[in-house]
N, C-alpha and C positions, 0 to 999 in steps of 0.2 A: 532459510525460512524463519518463522517465528522461533523464539529462543527455546521453547520446550516442545517443538513439534516433532515428536518421535513416537513410534508405536508403543513403547513401554511406559509411556507417561501415565501416571495415575490421575484420574479426574476427580476433583473435589468440588463441592458446592458450598456457597455461603451467601449471606445477605450483603449486598453492596454497601460499602461505607464510603461516602464522598468527602471532598473538601468541605470544610465547615461552611463555605459560602454557597454551597449548592444544596438545594432543598430536594430531597427524595421523598416521594409519597404520592399516593393515588389521589386523583380528583375526577370529577365527572367528565373532564375533557381528556383524560389520559387515553391514548390509543391502545387497542387490544389487537393482538396478532395471533395467527396460526400458521402452520406450514403445510404447503402442498408439495408432495414429492414430484420432481420433474424427470429425473433420470438417475440410474445407478452408474456412477463413474468412479474409477479407481484412483485414489490418492489425489483428489482435486485440490488445487491451490489458488487458481485464478480463473477469471472468466472475462472474455472480451466480446464485443459486438461490433458490427460494421454497418454502415448505412445501406439501406435497401436490401438487407439480408435478414431472413427470419431466424437464421442459425444462432445458437449460443455456443461460442468457442471456449471449451473448457480445457484448461492446462492441467495435465497430470504430472506430478513430481517425477515420475519415472521416465519422462522424456517424450510423452505423446501429447498431441493436441487432438481433441475429438470435437466434432460438430454435432450439436444436439438440435433436432427438429422434430416436434411432435413425439417425443420420447424415443425416437430412433437415434442411435449413437453410432457415428462413423468416424474412423480415424482419418484425419486430413494432414497430419504431419507426424513423422517418426524421427526423433533425434536421440533415441535411446542409446545409440552407439557412441554418441558424443558427450552424453551427460553423466556426471557423477551424481548419483541420486541417493545419498545416505545422509542421516542426521538432518541438518538444516539445508543441505545442498540439493540440487536437482534443477529441473526446468521449473522456473519460479514465476515467470511473468510473460504476458503477451499483450500487445496493443496493435492496432491497425492505423496506418496513415489515414488522414482524412478522406482520401479518395477510395480507400478500401482495397486498393490493388497491391499494396505492400504490407507485410506483417513484420513486426519486430519482436524478438524474443530475448529473454534474459535467463541465462543458465550458467551453472558451474560446470567446468569441463574436467577432464581427467587430471589436470594439474591443479585442481581446486580453485581455479581462477574464475572471475566473473566474465562472461562473454555476452556482449550485445550484438545480435546478428539480424540481418535483413533478408527476407525471402519474398519473391513474387507470389501473389495469390490469384488464382483463376476466378472467374465469375461464379463458379459453383463451389468455391470455398476450399479448393485443394491447394496446398502449399507446394511450390516447386523447389525441391532440394537442390536441383542443379543450379539454381540462381542464388544460392545462399552466399551471402557476403558478410564478413566480420566488420562491424562498424567500430567496435571498441572492446579491448580487453583490459581488465583491471586485475592486477595481482592481489591475491588474498593471502594474508599471513597465517590465518587459522581457517578452520572449516565451519565456523559459525558466524553469525551477524553479517550475513551477505546482503541484506536488503532483499531485493528481488523484484520490485515493482518498476513499471515504466509506463508512461502514457503521454499522448500529445496534449499540450496545453491549449488554452484558448487562442494563443498567439501562433499556433502551428508548429512550435518547437517541441522536441522530444525531451521529456523530463525523466530522469533515472534516479531512483532512491538507493543510496549506498549505506550499509552499516559500517561500524567502526573496525571491522576486520577481526573481531573476536577477542577472547580472553576476558577475564573478570576485571572490571573497573578500569577499562581502557589502560592496560599496563604500560603501553608504549606511548601513551598520550597522542594518539593519532587523530582523535576527534577534532582538536582545535589546530591541527597542523594543515595550513592551507597549501602546502606543497604536495599534499596527498589528496586523492579523490575519495578516500574512505570517510565515512561519517558525514557525507555531504549529499545535498540534492543537486544533481547536475542538470544542465540545460544545454542541449546541442541542437544543431541542424544536421540531420543524418546524411546530408549530401557530402560526398568525398571532397577534400580540399587540401592542397599543400602537402601531399604525402600521407595525410590522415584519412581514415575512413569516414570522417565527419567534418563539419565546419563549426568553429566556435563563434557564436553570434557576437557581433561587435558591441552590443548593449548589455552583455553579461557584466555583473558588478565589478569583477576583478581583472577584466581584460586590460593588459598593458602594465599590471602591477608586478614588479620584480619578485620572483620567488613564489608566486601564487598561481595556481592552476586556473586558467581562464574558463574552464568548464564549470566551475563552482557557481551555483545560484544561491544556495543557502547552506548552513552548516550547523554543527552541534547536534547531530542526530545519532542516537545509539544504534537503532535497527528499524528504520522506517519500512516495516514489512508491507504496509499498504498505504497509499495516499491517493487523493482524488481532487478534482476541481469541481466546484459547484457549477453545474451547467447553466444556471441562470445568472449568477453574479461573477463567475470566474475566480471566487475565493478558493484558497488552498486549504485542504484538510489533511493532516498527517497523523496516522496512528503509529506512534513510536514505542516499540517494545522496550520495557524497562529492565532494570537490573534485579535487585533483590527486594525492592520495596514498593515502587510505584510504576503504574502504566499511564501513558500520556496521550491525550488528544490535543494536538497542536493546530493552531489556526492562524492564517495570514490573509488579511483582506486584499482584494484586488483594487486597482485604480482604473476606472473606466473599463472594467472587464479583464484587465491584464496586470502583469507585474506582481502577482501575489507571491510573497515570500522573498522578493529580490533583496539580497544582501543580509537577510536576517540570520541571527544566531540563536538556536533553540536551546543552547546551554550545556549539553553533554560534552565532556564529562565533569564539568564543574558542578552541575546539578543533575539530579534525578527527581522528576517532579519539581517541587519547590525546595527540596532538601539539598544541602551542600554535600557533594560526594568527594571530590578531590580538591582540597584547599590550595594546592599548588597550581591549579589551572585557573587562568585569568580569562574572564569573558566580558567583553564590552557590550553594552546594550542587550543584555539577555532578554529574549522573548519567552516568558513563562508559558506553560501549557494553559489552554483555555479550560481544560478539565483534566484531573488526575484522579486515579483511584488506587487504593492500596491493595496489596495481594490478598491476605486473609482468605486463602483457599483459591485464589485466582493467580495467574502467572503471566499471561501474555495476551495483549490486546490484539484482536483480529478485526482490523478496520475494514472498511467503514465508508459510508457514503451519506452525503446530504441528500435525502430523499426528495425528489422533484417529479411532479407529473401525476396524471390520473391513476397510473398503475400503482402508486405508492399508497392510495387510499388516505386514511387519517394520519399516516406517517409523513405526508407531504410537508416539507419544511424542517423535519427533524433530522438529526444525525444519528444513523443507526450503526452500532458496533457490537462486538461480542468478545468474550474471553475464552481462550482455548481450553484452559484447565477446567473451568466450572461448567462450560457449555452454555452459560447465560447469554442472552441477547438483550441489549439495552437500546433505548431511544433517548437521546439527549435533546431537550427542548432548546431551540435557538431563539434568542431574544435580540431584537435590534438588527442593525445592518452595518456592514463595513467596519471601520475602526471602532464603532460603538457597540459591536456585536458582543454578546455575553451568553454564558451558559445558564439555562434555567434548570428546571427539575429534570431528573433522570428516572425513567420508568423502565422497570424490568418487563420485557415481553415474554411472559412465562410460557405462552403457547408456542413460541418460536424457539425454545431451547432445543439444542441438538448437540450430539456428542462430538467434541473436538472440532469446533468451527474454525476454519482456516482463513476465510475471507468473506466479506459481504460486499456485493457489487450491484450497481444499478443497471437496469436494462434500458432499451431505447424508449420504451413507453413509460418509464418511471417505476417499473416493477423492480422489486428488490429480491436478489437471489443470495442464498447462503450455501457456501461450499463447506463440506464437512466429511467426517469419517463415513457417513451414511450416504454420501453422494451430493447431488444437486437438488435444492428445494427452493420454492418461491414463497416469500412472505405474503400473507394475505392479511391486510389490516383493516380494522373497522372501528 
């Protein structure tokens, strides 16, 4: 999970300080937000929706998925016997195939390794454990920086966010090692092929390159706890948890709605934010963060979604994220489009502050949901 996501963590608050190029301050056009409680859920870390289903599927770190409808909470999947759920480990992510009949989960197992698994899902939202199939297992050298997110992109491929495998400062220099899947954004077709539980798409950037894993789509990510695709443009947004100084919001534009992030290197562990970390690490064509903020009482970015649709209210078009330590929730103004897109002002959504936010996810109607120590809430913006 996010680097500091643990029960004993001390929460601190402070005023956000941004990059010098970013203007923070209120204006008459600034959105204002409040929270509406939706359900009490234990240890929530992710939320997924599927087409033509009113349910909100909430992932609990301890290995359960619950379906929330009109404040009723029902368990639809129990993987607690398979999941190692301590510190940053656990059941960390869920997504549905576009048709909604298959669900894909990301969890750490009893060997501390990352497992991506597929399960059939019935029309009423129940997962069938008997159909569970392991798609991919990735060895984890440490118990932290697991990543945890996964989602289907606009191209119908499954994207998986992997952290650097743990340790301070990328001690074994895994981040820029293309023979490893750690510290990478992976892109696969989850259809079995050639003895694997998945297929590597032919158009991945490193397919056929000797010594390089063909699953790699992008690299140089420390711990991409949450990432998302803009449902309008297909652009890629990554909230990458930093080390000791900076938290990053990374952005990659799409081309004709697809290919966002293809072959990009976001810089870790040569860089954290825009600062040099390891001078011995060489990075070609480093893609710097769109926005980075210093710790100063904060510790871990809880991304994040580009709000779209009527349910987002006045946050429509803004990127909404939070910080786990301070509990602050922010909206980043997005200026321009595509390769010309830039960060505008950042507004703190004081009325949406919540203890230990773990993720911010968009719903099917554009509604924005916050998962936190207090459960599941919906952001109401005006």
